[in-house]
N, C-alpha and C positions, 0 to 999 in steps of 0.2 A: 504493501500501499505506499502510496506515495501521498505526503501532507504540503499542504502552502500556506502559510502566514505571513500577515502582513501585524505589526506591531508587537513584534518578536521580542525588542528592546525595551517594552514597555514593564509596567507593573506586572501586570497580570498575565505579558506575553511571556517572561523570561519563564513562570511557573508551568503556565500553557507548556511551550516547547519544549522543558527540562522531564517535565509528566509524559510528553505524548510519547517523548524518544526511549521511552520505560516500555512502552508495548512493542513486544516482538515482531506483533504483523505490522509495523510499521519500519518500510525498509529506507527513507529517506525523506526528510523533511527541507522543504524550498521554503527561503525566507528569503521577503524583501527590505532593505537595506538602504535607508537614504543616502547621499555622498558624504556625510558629516562625518570629520575626523573621528568623533568620537565611536563613531559604528565600525573603524577599521579595527579599533581595538575588539569591541566588540564581535566582530566578526572573525579575527583570530582566535579570541578566545573558543570559541567554536568551533573552530576546522581542528583544537588540540584536544578538545574536549570528545568530541562525535569522530570528526574524520571522514569518512567517506559518506557519514549517516546528514551528512548536512550541506547544502545547496545556496550559495548565497548570490542572490539579485540585487543590482545596485542600480537605485532610481528613485523616484519622488511615485509616492500611490499614485496619483494624479497622473502620471506618465502610463497613455495607453499603450508603449510600445513594452517596457518595462511590466506590465499588469499583465499582457499577453504571454509574456516568458513566464512566471510565475506562476499562471493558471494551469501553462502547457500540460498535459498527461496526468493530473493530478485528480485522486480522487474525495480530496477532500478539500475546501478552500476556507481556513479558519482566519475572517476579515478584523482584527483587532483596533488597527491604527487607527488613531483619533488624537488632536489636538485639543488639552483639554482645559479645563480654567488652570489659574491663570493664565497660561499663555493662550487661551481662547478670548479674554477680557483683552489683554492688550496687543491681540493682534488678530482682528476680524479676518481677514483678509485670509492667512494661515489656517483658519478653523474653515474656512468653507473650501478652500483648497483640500486639504485632507478629510475633510468630513462628507463633504458632498462630492467635488468632484471626483475624490478619488473611490468614493463606494462607486457614482458611476461608471469612471472607469474598471473598476473590475468586474461590474456586474456586466457589461457591454462586452469586457473578454472572455467571460464566460458562456454570453448566450451565442458566441461565435462558435464556440465547441460545436462538434457532433456527440460528443459526449461528454456532459457537463459534466465537475467533482458539486460536490454537496456541498452548500453553499451556506456556512454560520457565521450569520451578522451580528457584531456584539453592538448593542444599540445603550440607552440610557434610563436611569430612573426618571433623569431631570426632561424628560418629555410631557410628567405629568402636571409641573409647574408647583406653584406653592401649596403646601397644607399646613394646618396648624389643628389644635386641639378640639377642633370640629369636628374634622373629618379627617382622621389619621393615618386609616387604611385605604390602600385602594388595590387594585386587581386590571388584567388586562381588558380594553375596552372601556376604560375610566377616558373622559375626556384629556385631550393633550392641549394643556393650556401654558406653553413654554413661558416661562419668566420675562417680562420686558428686557431687552438690551441683554438676555443672553446667549450669548454665540453662539457655545457650543451645542446649546440644548438647541436651539434654532438650525444648526446645518446637521444635526443627528437627525433631528425631525425628516426634512427634506430628505437626506440620506434612505431613511427607511424606509420612507413612502418610496422611493425609487425599486428598491427591492422587492419590497409587495408586489407591486403591480408591475414589474417587467417581463413577468412570464417564466423563469426559472424553472427548471426541469424540478430541483428539488432543494428547498431552501428553508432554514429556522432563523426567527428571530430571537435575541434574548438580551432583555433589559436590563442590564447590571445596574446596582445598589452601588451606593455609598461603599467604598474599599477600601480595605485596613491592609497595609505596607508596609514595608521596612523603611522606608526612608520618610514617614507619613508626619512626623515633627518637627524634622528638618524642613521637608519641603512647605510647612505650614509659618516659617517663623521668618519670610520673607519676604512677605504681599499682605494687603491690605482682605485677601480673599478670607479669610475667614472670619470677620465679623458679616461678613455675609447671612454666616451662621442664624436664622431666627433661632429665640434659644427653645419653643418650645417645638420646633420644626421634629418632624416624626422624620426618624435614619433607622433604617434596618441595614445593616451593617454587614461585610462578607468579606472572608480576607482573602489576599492574593491568592493564597495557595488552596484555598479551598476553588476557587474561580479558574484557576488551572486546574484542579484535579477534574470539577465539571468537565471540561473539553477533550481529559483523558478519556473519563468514563462514557462519554456521548461517542465517541472515536470506538473505542473496547465495544459497547453493547451494541453499536450500530454495526459493527464489522462480525458480528456472530450473529445477526438478524434478529435483534433481542427486541427492538424497539422500534418498529416499524411503523405506528402512529404518532411517532415521534414528530413527524418531521411537517413543515408546510403548516406553523402556527409559530404565535409569539408565547414566550414565556416571562415572568420576573423572575431575575438570579436574586438571589437573599439569603441569608441564613439563619430564619425564623426566630424563635423567641427567644433564644441567646445572644443575637443579633440586634435586637430594638431598644433603642435607646432614644433621648433627645437632643438638643443640641447642648443642651444643659448640661445635661451628664457624659456627654462625650467628652465635652471638656474637664469635665472631673476627673474622668478614669486617665486622661494623658497626664493631667498637671499632678497627680497624683504621684506619678514617679519623680516628681520634682520638689514632693511638700507639698504640694499647692493643692487648693481649688478654685473653680471657677468665681468665687466671689471672693478670693484673695486676691487675683490677679486685674481681673477685669472689675467696669463698670457696667450697671444695666444699657445705659445708654448708649458705648459704643457697637451698637447691636442693632442691624437693621431689622424690625419687626415683620417683614413682610419681602415675597420678591425672591424668593427663594427656592426651592428641590428638595424634595425627601417623602418617603410614606413608610408605612408598615405593609409586608404585604400579604393581603388576606389569600393570596393563591400563589404563596412561595410554594405549597406542599406539593405543586406540579412536578416541577421538579426534581426536588427531591424523592418522588416517591418513587423516579424513574431509574435515578442516578445515585442516588445515596452518597453525597458529595457533601453535607454540611456538615464538616467535622469541628467548626474552630467557633469558640462564643467569641465575643468583644472582650471581655475580662477576661479571658483566656489570652486575647493578642496582645495584650496589654502590658498582662507580666510576664509575658516570653523579650517582648521590646524589652522592657525595664532591665531583664538579667540577660540580654544583646548588648545593649547601650548601657555600660556601667558608670559611665560619665552623669549621665541623667540621674546618680543617685545623689552625686556632689550638688545639685542645686538644694540639696537639703541643709546644706550649710551655710547659701547664701539668704541674708535676709530677701524675702517678699518683694521689698521694695526696689529692691537693685533691681530684682528680675522684671519686677513690673517698668521699671525706669528704663532699662534699658535690652529687654527683650522684647514688649509689647508693647508700651507708649508712644515707641517711634512709628511703627505700621499704622497708626493712627493718620499718620500725616502721609503716608502711601496712596499716588493716584488712588489705587484700587479699593480705599479704604471709606466707606460711609461717612466717617467722622471728617472726613476731607472735603466731601461732596456739600458737604452744611455749609462746611466752611467758606468752599470758595464757589459758593451760592451754582450749583449743578442745577438748576432745575427738574431736568428729566427726571435725575436720577434721583432724587430728592422726593417727589412726586409719586416714583412705580418703587421705592423699596420702604417710601415713610406716610406717603398719602398724604403729601405737602407738609409747609410748614406750620401747619395743624398739627399733624402725627408728631413733628417735631418736638412741637413744644409740651405734648403731650407724653413724650418719652419717661419711665419713670429715672428718678435721680437716684432711689435707695435700692437696695437690693429685696427690703422689707415691702416694699411695693410692688413685686413682679409674683405674678402666679404662675404657677410653675407645675405640669404634669407632673415632671420629677418628685416633687416635693407633695404630692396628692391632691393641688391644688384643686381636681377637673374629676376626681376620685381615685378609688385605689388603682395605682402605677402598675402593681401587678396585673392585677383583673386589666387593664385598660389594653396591655400590649397581650391579649389571648386575642386569635382570631374568634372565637366562640362568644366572648364579650361585644365584637364588634358587629356578628350577625345579628345576637338575642335583641342589640340594642341601637339597629337599623343605621350602623354608621357606614354601609356598604353602600354606595353608588347607586342610581338607577340608569341604564344601558337605556331604557326606553323600547324596549321589546318582553318577548317572554324569552326568557336565558334555560328554564325549564326544555327548552325543544331542542332537541342537537342541530351540529351546524350540518348535515343529513339532510335535514328536514323542513329547513328552513323553504319557506316559501314568499309571496312576494308580499304576503302580511306582515310578515319580521322586518323586511325591507321597507315596508310604507311606513312601520310605528315607527322605526328607528328615525327616520327621516322626520317624523311630525315631529319628533321629540326633538332636532336640531332644528328645526322652524322650517323646513325645505320640504322638500317630498324625493318619489323615488317614480323616475319614469318609465321604463322598462328595460328589457334586455335579457331579465333572469328567467335561467334555463333550469336552474339545480345545481350550475356548477358554480360554488363560491367561491374560486377564485380568479373566472373570469369578471372580464370588465363589463359593469353596466351603467346605465345612465341618470346622475341625483339630478336635483338642483336644491341650491341652496336659500336662504329666508331673502337674501339679497338678489335672487334673480341668475344668480351663475350658475351656468349648466356645466357639468365636468363626468368623465367618466374613473370609475374607482371600481375595486371588485367589490362583494359584501361581505367578504374577509375583511376588509381593509378597514369599511366603514362598522361594520358591527362589532369584530372582533377586534379591531387594531385600535379604534380612536379616531381616525383621522376624520377629515372632513373635508369641507370645500379647500381645492389648495389655492382659492384667488384670496378670499378674505378670513379666514381662519387659518392661515400657514402664515405665520407673521416672515418679513415685517413689512406694511407698519404691524403695530401689535392694535388690536381694535379691540380687546376682550369688553370694555366700560360698556360699549355699545352693542357688541354680539349677544351679552349675556342679558340683555334687558329682550331679546327677542327668541335666543334658545334656555330652552328651561334647561338641557343639559350642559350647558357650561354656567347657567346662573347657580343649578344648586352645589356650586363649590365655588366661585370666583366669588360669591361675595360673601362666602366666610373667612374672607380678609379685605375686600373691598365695602365701599358705601355705593350703595345703591346710586347714590346722587354724583358717584364721580362720572367724567363724561369725558376721556380724557384717549387720543391715539398716540400713541409712542412711535419712534422710529429712530433706524441707526443708518448710517451710512457705511460706506464699504468700509471707509477708515475704521469702523466702530465709534462714532463722532454719535452721542444721542441726541434725541429732541423728543419735543413733547408739546403737543397743543391742545385746549379744547374747544370740543365738538358740538 
């Protein structure tokens, strides 16, 4: 068996590459690496460790020629390459090139082949947009409400949709959640990104090790013919109950390594209260039941990180005020910090992340003024993090059709019901194949083609007005119950803004 990979030099990719090469059935793994100097060292290391089982193709993921060379005669293609935050925040152009054009180039290269490899596409939880204590739970089929100015999520949305409706013979989309990896602490002390994390944002972490193990298990079980019903579906990658936290206790866990807490090092008004992304997955058991890949819990990860990086323990000997001053306060001045946006009068981001100056004025000054899921202010925290609680208390979103009917039995009735819940209409073309494109019309009159699966199970809708940019969810939610049921968890109904971002990442906002 031959496996092709993009993103093999990333946190998930390194683990996936290592673990896939443990499979004796895999004769060779071909990886795509850009021509950066650091990848020369990485390629050299791969050759020394795996010798003739590794083949390297050099070039950009958006390079059609390199992609053709990568996928030629491969049995599987694992597409993990992505430009993620904060790099995507710093360069929307790089994000577009990798997350959109790279995916398009790979899909097109696969479609040219008479014998197509099975395409494993890594998408992201960021497509679901902002969640809080009102609807912390989500699942495949939920509305895709990419947070304004999140270039990474926006571009991953475009890429995922291209995969879904490209007509590939065999594919799967895996929406990756927040990922724990060995370099996480170091990566998060160089940018203001950490302050985007809303304190009550539901985060279901998974380790890079388990994510890589999942790829191994998919290949392993598929090569044995054990999971024929797995393909041509979308799944959420998570760690289950052991990986569920919020932004607040995630910081607490990390700071425990250096003798601190969230409240010891941070002030509550440093954080944006909305416009982030994160979910606890109500359907995370689907992948787990197939592949039994969830082994690491979030607390296990932090303990292991502390053992691996002994220097973190020295933080316990340093006064908290010094750590605060030299490690964290300096990040408040970073261009990607919410406090910097307030100070410089970045009206677009202040509106998106705070709800305008009114939201800034309402920020809590003291931790005693903050209500936190992690402290039980919204009910029993342990109970809140169970799927049983979510289902019993109606915390799952409505998808607009009878979900008890399996995909194989969908009719025009289910398509029409889903379209009406989105304020639009199913037009015609459905003949029973959920992967064949049919015709739809959105609430604003745009007619478009998409498969029933892309809409009903994927959560996608109109590519003209419901895919940013611009972001017009304030006005769309007023006409679409599908969006309204979650958008108004963190936005006022009297908000009426259009957010936009140019190719260079410059943000703008206008009242409409």
